[in-house]
N, C-alpha and C positions, 0 to 999 in steps of 0.2 A: 735408398732402397734400389737394388739392382733388378733388372728385368728377370722374370722367372723362367725356369725351364720346366716344361710340362711333359707328362708321360701318360699315354693311353694304350689300350690293347683290347682285343676281343670285341670289336664293334660288329663283326659279322654282317657287314652291309650287304644288302640284297634288295631287289625290287619288291619283294613281298613284305618288307618292313619299312614302309615310307616314314613312319614316325621316328625311327632311329636315324634314318638318313637326314631328316629335318633337324633332329637334335645335333647331329654331327655338323651340319651347316651352321647352326647357331653357335656351337662351340668354336668353330673356326672364325666366325665373325665376332665372337665375344672374347672369352678368356685367352684363346690362342693368339689373337691379333696383337696383344701387348706382350707376348712372350719373346724371349731371346731365341729359344729353340723348342721344337716339339719332337718328341721321340714316340713313334708308333711301334709298339713291341709285338707285332704279329696279329694275324687274323683280323686285319682291317676289313677284309671281305670274307663272306661265308664260303666262297670258293673262288679259285682263279685257275682257269684252264690254259692260260697262256696270254701273252700280251695282245693277241687279236681280240681279246675280250673287250678292249677299249673301243671296238667297233659298235658295241652296245651303248646307246645314249646314256643309260643310267650310270655305267661305270666311267664313261668319258666325263660325265658331270662331276663325279667325285674327284677324279684326277684334276679337273679344271679348278675345283674349289681349293684343292691343296696348292695348286700352282699360284692361285691368287694370293694365298697366305704367304707363300715364298716370295712373291713379288713385293710384298709389304716389308720384307727384310727379316722374316722369321726363318731360321734355318730348320728345315724339316728333314728328319731322318726316319727311315723305315727299315724295320727288321722283319723279314718274312716269318710267318708262323706256320703251323701245320696245315692250315687251310689255304694259304696264299703264297706258298714257297716258290711258285712259278712266276711271281712278279719279277720282271727283268728290266732291261735297259729302256725299252719303249715306254713302259709304265713310268720309270723314274724320270724320263725326259718330259712326259706329258704332265706329271704331277710336280715337277720342279723340285725333286728331293734326291737325297742320296740313300742308297741301299747299304745297310751295315750288316756285318756278320752276326750270327748267333753262336756264342755270346759275344758281347763287346764290353770294353771298359772305358769309362769316361771319367774325367776329373772336374769336379765343380767345387769351388771354394776350398781347394786343396784336399778334397775328399774323393777317394777313388770309389766309384760306383760300378758295380757289376750289373749289366743289363742282359736279360735273356727273355725269350718267349716263355720258356718254362717246361715245355713237354720233354726235353732231354733229361730233366731231373726226375721224371716219373719212372725211375728205374725198377720199381717193384712190378710194373706192368710189362712183363717180359715179352708178351705177344706184341704189344704196341711198339716196343723198342725195336723188335725184329722187323716189323712192318715199316717203321720209320727209316731204318737203314736201307731197306730195299727201295722205297719210294723216293728217297733223296739221292739215289744213285744218278750221277750225271749222264751216263750212257743211256740208262733206262729213260730218263727224262727226254733226251734227244730223240729216241726212237718212238716212245709211246705218246708223249705229250706235245712235242713240237712238230713231228712229221705227219701225224695222222689228222684226219678231218675234225673240225670242231664239233660236229654232231656226235661223232664217236666219243670224243673226250667228254662231252656233256653226259652222255649215257653212262660212261664208265665212272665219272665222278658221282653221279646219283647212286650207282650201285655201291660204291665204296662208302658213301655217307650212310646209306641204309644198313650196310653190313656193320659199320662202326656203331650205330645206334643200338642194333640188336646185341652186339657183343658187350657194350657197356652196361646194358640192362642186367646181364648175367654176372658182371664183375662186382666184387666187394669194392665199395666206393673208396676204401682206404688205399687200394693199390693204384688208383687213378690219381692220387695226390702225389706230391713230390716226396722223395725220400730224404730224410734228415741227413743221412750219411752223404748223399749226393750233394746236398746244399753245402755242408761243411767242407767237403772236398773242393767244390767249385770256388767258395770264398777264399779258402787257403791258397789255392792255385793262383787266383787273381790278385792276391794281396789286398783284398778289400774287406771291409767290415759291414758293407751294406749291399744287398741284392734287390733289384726291382724286376718283377716278372709278371706275366699274365697266365693265360691258358687254363688254370684250374677253376676260374670263376668263383673263387672264395676269398674276397677281399679282406685283408687283415694284415697286421704286422706281427711277425713271429720272431721269437728269440731263439737263436741257435748258438751252439758252442763257439762258432767262429764269427758270429755277428747277427745282424738283423736282416729279415727277409720281408719285403713289402710286396703284397700281392695286389695287382690292379683289378678293378671291378670290370665285369663284362657289361655290354650295352644291349638293351632290348626294349622294344615297345616304347621308344622315345625316352628312356631313362638310361643313365650311365654315370660315369665319373672319371676322375683323373687325379694323378698325384702332381703336386707342385713343389719344386725345389726353389727356394728363394733365401738368400743370405744365410746359407748353411742349415736351413731348416726344411724338413719334408712334411707336407700336410696333404690330407686327402679331402677331395671336394666332390660333391654330388651334383648331377644335372637332372632336372626334371622337365 
C-alpha cells in the first residue's frame, strides 16, 4: 500500500476559533504525518492581509506546524483561495511549502486530477466574479495591499467581509454554488475525469457529464475533514 495523498480546504484558521486550530494541529501530527503529499486547496486562513501577517504569533505558529510536517518528508502544496490569495513567498518559505496555481492538474496512479479552490466556477454569481477579477488584479494588490499600512488593510478586510456577508444573505443560495456548465468545461479543458475543490462548504461527490466532482468539507469549531487518495481510490474522512 502506497502512502496516501491528502486534500483539505476551507479551514478559515483565525485566533477566534482555537478549537479548529487545535484540530488542524492534530491532523498535521496524525493523518498528514504518514502522507506522501498534502494539498491545501484554499482558505487555509479566514483572511490574509499580506505576508507581514506572520508577525502575529498565531499565524507564525500555523506556518511553523506546516514546516514541521514538511521536514518529516511530506510534500506540502498550497493553492490560494478567495480569503488568502495574498499568501506569497515569505509565507511559503516559513511554512516549507510550494504555492500552486488555481486551477492545477496533478497525476496520481495514472489518473489526471483537476484541483481548484472552486470560486471561479460559481459563474452564475456575476457580481462576485466581477469583484474577483478586480481584487485579483496584480497592480491593485501591489498598490492597496502591499504598500499600505497593515492597520488600514485590516480595516478594509473587515469591511469587505461584512459587505460579503450582507450580500450573500440577499442572494439565492443556488447562484453561490458552482455552475454545472463551468465544471464540464473545466474538466474537458483539463482532460480530466475528476475534480477536487472546496469553497462551497457542501461536501459531496457529484456526477457531471464530463466526470466526477468531489467537494471538500469546511472546518469549524474543531471539526473538519479531508479527502484521501490511495492506490487509485478516493475516500472521505471526518475529523472530530
